[in-house]
Wavefront OBJ file of the C-alpha trace (Angstrom):
o trace
v -4.325 4.615 5.008
v -4.574 1.166 6.612
v -1.609 -0.949 7.659
v -1.402 -2.884 4.371
v -1.502 0.321 2.305
v 1.110 1.945 4.528
v 3.352 -1.115 4.224
v 3.001 -1.171 0.432
v 3.791 2.529 0.126
v 6.793 2.231 2.433
v 8.099 -0.684 0.363
v 7.651 1.298 -2.860
v 9.471 4.351 -1.522
v 12.370 2.274 -0.230
v 12.724 0.363 -3.490
v 12.854 3.556 -5.570
v 15.571 5.099 -3.399
v 17.548 1.875 -3.287
v 17.427 1.609 -7.070
v 18.691 5.162 -7.442
v 21.345 5.219 -4.726
v 22.232 1.652 -3.803
v 21.503 -0.591 -6.803
v 21.551 -4.265 -5.959
v 20.635 -3.696 -2.305
v 17.353 -4.770 -0.779
v 15.456 -4.386 2.457
v 13.873 -7.523 3.883
v 10.093 -7.665 3.923
v 10.076 -8.257 7.685
v 11.804 -4.907 8.274
v 9.312 -3.074 6.075
v 6.428 -4.785 7.899
v 7.854 -3.901 11.298
v 8.496 -0.273 10.317
v 4.970 0.134 8.917
v 3.438 -1.373 12.061
v 5.635 0.811 14.285
v 4.482 3.957 12.442
v 0.813 2.979 12.401
v 0.460 1.739 15.967
v 2.634 4.317 17.727
v 1.074 7.410 16.176
v -0.371 9.880 18.689
v -3.818 11.458 18.193
v -3.949 15.125 19.194
v -6.783 17.248 20.568
v -7.020 19.148 17.274
v -7.747 15.899 15.422
v -4.297 15.532 13.856
v -2.111 12.464 14.407
v 1.616 12.761 15.049
v 3.897 10.046 13.673
v 6.571 8.548 15.944
v 10.027 9.996 15.381
v 12.421 7.748 17.324
v 12.985 4.296 15.844
v 15.221 1.437 16.983
v 15.756 -1.422 14.532
v 16.823 -4.588 16.354
v 18.474 -7.328 14.307
v 20.706 -10.358 14.862
v 24.374 -9.346 15.428
v 25.393 -11.100 12.202
v 23.159 -8.707 10.240
v 24.183 -5.518 12.049
v 26.915 -4.475 9.621
v 24.473 -4.297 6.713
v 22.202 -1.887 8.545
v 24.996 0.442 9.636
v 25.387 1.780 6.098
v 24.564 5.491 6.419
v 23.072 5.719 2.941
v 20.744 2.840 3.724
v 19.732 4.460 7.013
v 19.063 7.752 5.226
v 16.874 5.934 2.686
v 14.872 4.299 5.459
v 14.384 7.627 7.242
v 13.299 9.396 4.060
v 10.809 6.612 3.343
v 9.487 6.614 6.927
v 8.816 10.365 6.857
v 7.289 10.311 3.368
v 5.038 7.310 4.020
v 3.866 8.751 7.342
v 2.946 12.060 5.716
v 1.111 10.309 2.871
v -0.831 8.320 5.476
v -2.073 11.589 6.938
v 0.226 11.715 9.974
v 2.074 14.859 11.012
v 5.862 14.641 11.011
v 6.809 17.340 13.502
v 10.569 16.743 13.697
v 13.086 14.742 11.706
v 13.033 11.071 12.723
v 16.078 9.186 13.954
v 16.919 5.511 13.503
v 19.305 3.556 15.724
v 20.533 0.031 15.013
v 20.669 -2.384 17.943
v 21.292 -6.124 18.059
v 19.812 -9.031 19.932
v 21.500 -12.412 19.589
v 18.282 -14.235 20.506
v 16.581 -13.074 17.288
v 16.562 -15.456 14.321
v 18.885 -14.398 11.511
v 16.035 -13.419 9.203
v 13.909 -11.683 11.816
v 13.851 -8.102 13.079
v 12.004 -5.924 15.559
v 11.288 -2.212 15.524
v 10.658 -0.088 18.604
v 9.116 3.320 18.025
v 8.445 6.218 20.352
v 8.228 9.982 20.413
v 10.967 12.373 21.349
v 9.695 13.692 24.659
v 10.510 17.114 26.044
v 11.040 17.601 29.757
v 7.765 17.029 31.570
v 7.918 20.435 33.186
v 7.579 21.925 29.690
v 5.142 19.531 28.043
v 3.160 17.683 30.658
v 1.628 18.157 34.027
v 4.020 17.009 36.704
v 3.362 13.261 37.130
v 3.557 13.659 40.885
v 0.431 15.795 40.806
v -2.299 13.202 41.269
v -5.247 12.597 43.528
v -4.488 8.879 43.575
v -1.226 8.485 45.567
v -1.264 4.720 45.115
v -0.822 5.261 41.366
v 2.481 7.021 41.951
v 4.143 3.830 43.122
v 2.750 1.500 40.461
v 5.727 -0.419 39.080
v 6.231 -0.692 35.319
v 6.411 -4.383 34.431
v 9.268 -6.124 32.581
v 11.315 -2.939 32.153
v 15.083 -2.984 31.659
v 18.076 -0.962 30.517
v 20.648 -2.121 27.980
v 23.865 -0.589 29.310
v 26.647 0.184 26.834
v 25.450 -2.678 24.659
v 26.738 -5.488 26.850
v 24.599 -5.650 29.980
v 20.873 -5.980 30.584
v 19.881 -4.339 33.868
v 16.331 -5.253 35.000
v 14.386 -2.405 36.606
v 12.759 -4.094 39.584
v 12.565 -1.347 42.188
v 10.576 1.921 42.103
v 13.700 4.072 42.511
v 17.014 3.375 40.780
v 19.962 5.704 41.300
v 22.619 5.719 38.593
v 26.178 6.963 38.885
v 29.796 6.153 39.719
v 29.292 5.850 43.481
v 29.178 2.291 44.725
v 25.970 2.881 46.685
v 23.980 3.479 43.488
v 21.641 0.704 42.349
v 23.222 0.912 38.882
v 26.932 1.635 39.111
v 28.611 2.864 35.918
v 32.372 3.009 36.294
v 33.112 5.651 33.695
v 34.819 8.997 34.365
v 32.261 10.812 32.207
v 29.474 9.808 34.588
v 28.938 11.833 37.761
v 29.016 10.173 41.166
v 25.263 10.698 41.442
v 24.241 11.233 37.832
v 20.570 10.324 37.326
v 17.605 8.652 38.934
v 14.844 6.493 37.525
v 11.549 6.710 39.383
v 8.388 4.676 38.820
v 5.435 7.053 38.587
v 1.947 5.993 37.568
v 3.138 2.886 35.773
v 5.939 4.618 33.848
v 9.612 5.167 34.515
v 10.714 8.791 34.614
v 14.386 9.714 34.413
v 15.650 12.680 36.437
v 19.025 14.324 35.976
v 20.681 14.916 39.366
v 22.545 18.087 38.364
v 25.182 15.975 36.675
v 28.252 17.539 35.116
v 27.912 15.926 31.690
v 24.133 15.999 31.499
v 21.418 13.449 30.764
v 20.092 13.197 27.216
v 17.065 11.287 25.881
v 16.958 10.688 22.128
v 19.561 13.392 21.612
v 17.862 16.104 23.675
v 19.086 17.253 27.066
v 16.521 16.488 29.750
v 16.024 17.350 33.391
v 13.079 14.983 33.782
v 11.475 12.905 31.057
v 9.014 10.034 30.775
v 10.663 6.996 29.183
v 9.108 4.852 26.450
v 10.458 1.594 24.966
v 13.245 2.274 22.509
v 14.312 5.577 24.038
v 18.069 6.063 23.845
v 19.563 7.617 26.984
v 23.022 9.162 27.110
v 24.708 9.891 30.422
v 27.483 12.257 29.304
v 28.100 9.915 26.361
v 27.487 6.559 28.060
v 24.664 4.912 26.120
v 21.666 3.131 27.609
v 18.508 1.918 25.886
v 15.246 1.724 27.811
v 13.140 -1.314 26.992
v 9.994 -2.955 28.224
v 8.518 -6.287 27.202
v 4.748 -5.993 26.666
v 4.575 -2.294 27.681
v 1.259 -0.853 28.891
v -0.869 1.169 26.467
v 0.105 4.792 26.015
v -2.365 6.866 28.072
v -2.461 9.537 25.379
v -3.501 7.098 22.666
v -7.228 6.584 22.272
v -8.268 4.643 19.210
v -4.741 3.506 18.405
v -3.039 0.832 20.493
v 0.703 0.157 20.591
v 2.005 -2.656 18.440
v 2.669 -5.666 20.631
v 4.570 -8.856 20.068
v 5.102 -11.884 22.211
v 8.259 -11.258 24.176
v 11.158 -13.548 23.443
v 13.436 -14.952 26.107
v 16.426 -12.661 26.249
v 19.295 -13.958 28.353
v 21.419 -11.259 26.710
v 20.774 -8.322 24.438
v 23.550 -6.374 22.781
v 23.584 -2.859 21.448
v 26.361 -2.602 18.912
v 29.113 -0.474 20.413
v 29.586 0.962 16.937
v 25.913 1.696 16.458
v 24.865 4.123 13.752
v 22.320 6.891 14.016
v 21.190 8.796 10.943
v 19.066 11.918 10.831
v 16.878 12.996 7.969
v 17.574 16.561 6.864
v 14.686 18.436 5.356
v 15.298 20.661 2.388
l 1 2 3 4 5 6 7 8 9 10 11 12 13 14 15 16 17 18 19 20 21 22 23 24 25 26 27 28 29 30 31 32 33 34 35 36 37 38 39 40 41 42 43 44 45 46 47 48 49 50 51 52 53 54 55 56 57 58 59 60 61 62 63 64 65 66 67 68 69 70 71 72 73 74 75 76 77 78 79 80 81 82 83 84 85 86 87 88 89 90 91 92 93 94 95 96 97 98 99 100 101 102 103 104 105 106 107 108 109 110 111 112 113 114 115 116 117 118 119 120 121 122 123 124 125 126 127 128 129 130 131 132 133 134 135 136 137 138 139 140 141 142 143 144 145 146 147 148 149 150 151 152 153 154 155 156 157 158 159 160 161 162 163 164 165 166 167 168 169 170 171 172 173 174 175 176 177 178 179 180 181 182 183 184 185 186 187 188 189 190 191 192 193 194 195 196 197 198 199 200 201 202 203 204 205 206 207 208 209 210 211 212 213 214 215 216 217 218 219 220 221 222 223 224 225 226 227 228 229 230 231 232 233 234 235 236 237 238 239 240 241 242 243 244 245 246 247 248 249 250 251 252 253 254 255 256 257 258 259 260 261 262 263 264 265 266 267 268 269 270 271 272 273
C-alpha cells in the first residue's frame, strides 16, 4: 500500500468511527496526512521480511487547538484507525500504539506535525551494547539539533556529549522536583544517537511508559523521571540505521523559540479484544 492509499484508508477508518461515536466531529486532512506519512516512513523492516509499524506517536498542534485533541474518545478513534490501517498496509503491529498530544506555539493554527518512533526495550536486552565498536571515533559523534522539552515549559538543547540530569546543582540539567533523585539519569551521545541511562534512581526512568536502564532515544520519545515528563526531539534527525529501503519522514525545521507540552496532556492506549 503506497502513501496515498494508506492516507485514504486511514481517512476512511477515522470517518466511520467518528460517525458512529462522535457525530459532527472531524479530523483535519493535515493530521491524517501526517499520521499516514509517520506510519509509512517510520516502519522498520525486519530480517524475516516483515515490517513493523511504529507504535509511539506524538501529535503536535498549536496550543489553541490542544483541547480538541485531548478528547479520549477521539484519541481512541485515532489509535484504532492507526493500528487497522497499518495492518491493512501489510505492517506488523506488535504492541498497542500510544498517542500523546503536545503543543508548539510556533505552528500555524491549521497545521500539525506527527513524530513517530518505536517503543525500545533496554539495549542490553534488544541490541548489542552501543559501546562495542571498532570505530572509537563513532562513539563520540554528536547528534545534531537534539533537545528536550522539560515539563512542557522549557526547551533544553543537547549540545554536549554527556548530560547529567538530577536535583543536584552540578548536573547539566537541574530538575528541582522532590520526585527526581539527586543524580537521576544521564544522556550520552553514542554513534550519533543519544542514549539515556538510569543512574540507580529511586523513582526510576521510563521511556514511552516502560522502565529502562539504558535505551536509545528517537524523536518523539516520552521520558518520565519518576513522573517528571520530558520529550526528546531532534530537528532533521539522521536516518535510522535499521531502516534500509524506507527513510524517515523529514520536514523543514521551523524556528522554535519555545515549544510547550501541555501540562494536562492526554495519552490513550488502544486495547485489543
